[in-house]
C-alpha positions as CSV (number, residue, x, y, z in Angstrom):
1,X,212.9,135.5,84.3
2,X,212.1,139.2,84.0
3,X,209.6,138.6,81.3
4,X,207.8,136.3,83.8
5,X,207.7,138.5,86.6
6,X,206.5,141.6,84.4
7,X,203.5,138.9,82.9
8,X,203.0,138.1,86.5
9,X,202.1,141.4,87.6
10,X,199.7,142.3,84.3
11,X,197.5,139.1,84.8
12,X,195.5,140.9,88.0
13,X,194.8,144.1,86.0
14,X,193.6,141.9,83.1
15,X,191.2,140.2,85.6
16,X,190.1,143.5,87.4
17,X,189.5,145.3,83.9
18,X,187.3,142.1,83.0
19,X,185.1,142.8,86.2
20,X,184.6,146.4,85.3
21,X,182.9,145.8,82.0
22,X,179.0,145.4,81.0
23,X,177.6,143.7,78.2
24,X,174.3,145.6,77.0
25,X,172.0,143.8,74.3
26,X,169.6,145.4,71.5
27,X,167.1,143.1,70.4
28,X,163.5,143.8,69.0
29,X,164.5,147.5,69.7
30,X,164.9,147.0,73.4
31,X,167.8,146.9,75.6
32,X,168.6,144.2,77.8
33,X,169.3,144.4,81.0
34,X,167.0,147.4,80.8
35,X,168.9,148.1,83.8
36,X,172.5,147.8,84.7
37,X,174.1,148.2,88.6
38,X,177.9,149.1,88.4
39,X,180.4,150.4,90.8
40,X,180.8,154.3,91.6
41,X,183.9,156.0,91.1
42,X,185.0,153.5,88.9
43,X,185.9,153.6,85.0
44,X,183.2,151.3,83.2
45,X,183.5,149.7,79.7
46,X,180.0,149.2,77.9
47,X,180.1,146.4,75.4
48,X,176.7,147.0,73.1
49,X,175.8,144.2,71.0
50,X,173.0,145.4,68.4
51,X,171.5,141.5,67.5
52,X,169.0,143.6,65.3
53,X,169.2,144.2,61.4
54,X,168.6,147.9,62.0
55,X,171.2,150.3,63.4
56,X,170.0,152.1,66.6
57,X,171.9,154.6,68.6
58,X,173.0,154.4,72.2
59,X,172.6,158.1,73.6
60,X,172.7,159.1,76.9
61,X,172.4,163.0,77.7
62,X,173.9,162.6,81.8
63,X,176.7,160.3,80.4
64,X,177.4,162.7,77.6
65,X,177.5,160.0,75.2
66,X,176.0,159.2,71.7
67,X,176.6,155.9,69.5
68,X,175.7,154.6,66.4
69,X,175.6,151.0,66.4
70,X,175.2,149.1,63.2
71,X,172.9,146.5,62.7
72,X,174.4,143.4,63.6
73,X,177.4,145.1,64.8
74,X,179.0,146.0,68.4
75,X,180.4,149.0,70.0
76,X,182.6,149.5,72.8
77,X,181.6,153.4,75.2
78,X,183.5,154.2,77.7
79,X,181.8,155.6,80.9
80,X,182.9,156.8,84.2
81,X,184.0,157.2,86.7
82,X,180.6,157.7,87.7
83,X,179.3,159.6,91.1
84,X,176.5,157.3,93.0
85,X,173.0,158.0,91.2
86,X,170.7,157.1,88.0
87,X,171.9,157.3,84.7
88,X,169.3,157.2,81.9
89,X,169.8,156.1,78.4
90,X,167.8,155.4,75.1
91,X,167.6,154.6,71.7
92,X,167.4,157.4,69.8
93,X,165.8,155.4,66.4
94,X,163.5,153.4,68.8
95,X,163.0,155.8,71.7
96,X,159.5,154.5,72.6
97,X,160.8,150.8,73.4
98,X,164.8,151.0,73.8
99,X,165.2,152.9,77.1
100,X,167.7,151.7,79.9
101,X,169.3,153.2,83.0
102,X,172.8,153.0,84.3
103,X,172.8,152.8,88.2
104,X,176.1,153.6,90.3
105,X,176.6,152.5,93.4
C-alpha cells in the first residue's frame, strides 16, 4: 500500500517534467522550429535530434552551452531557469543556415 501511495505522488512530477521538454530537429542544416517559446524561471530539457548524416554543434553564448550532435544522433541539453528574454543559438558547423532562438516568457 505504501508503494502505491509513493508511486501516486511521483506520477504528477513526471507529467510536469514532460511539460518542460522541448524537441528541436536539425534537418538540411536548419533547426526546426527555429524559434521556441519556454516559460521563464523554469529549467528546460532540450531534446535535439539531428536527422542529417553529418554532425552539427548546438552552440549558444547566451545560454553558455555547446554540444556536438552526431549525424543521425540525439542529444539532451538542460538550460535555465531563464529570465525573460531572447537567447539565440546556432549550429557552428553550418552557421549560415542553422540558426534559432529560445524565447523565455
